[in-house]
C-alpha positions, 0 to 999 in steps of 0.5 A: 189589391193584389192581382194573381195570374195563373198560367201553365195549364193545358191538355196532357196525357196520363203520366205526364207532368205540368208546371203551373205558375202564378204571378202576383202584382205588387211589392208584398209577395214575400209576405204572403202565404201562397196556396193552390186549390182546384175545383171540378164543375159542381164540386167544392174548391179543394186544397192542393198545396200551400207554402209559407213565407218561410218556404215550408210546404204542406200538401193534400194527403190525396196527392201521394207526393206527386205535386210540389209547390215552390216560390220565387220571391224575386219573380213574385211567382209561386209554382206548382210542379205536377208529376204522374198526372192522372185523369182525376187531376183534371180541374181548374187550378186556382192560386191564392195569396193570404196576406198576414192580415185581411182577406186572401186573393184569388186568381182566375184559374187555369184549366188542367185536363188529363186524358187517360 
């Protein structure tokens, strides 16, 4: 069982930046593909970004290059740097860990609110 704890969310103004962090428990973090998703009330959870075991990243097309995902295996942590935030980025952001085999794990989420 892997526990994921997100942090770094908050209330910011449009145009500001935030960096989210997600810390994973256990010793196998380096073997997980890590990802960020987001979800607004009443909507489906949507993909934001993913980083592979080898460090390759991919992003939702809608982000227009504003977000960047990274990982620090020595700290069991994945980050999401969010720049030029817009009101439509207001969501709960979730971290996900996908092991090589089996179901993935989700964090509890962190709220990001962007005021216009």
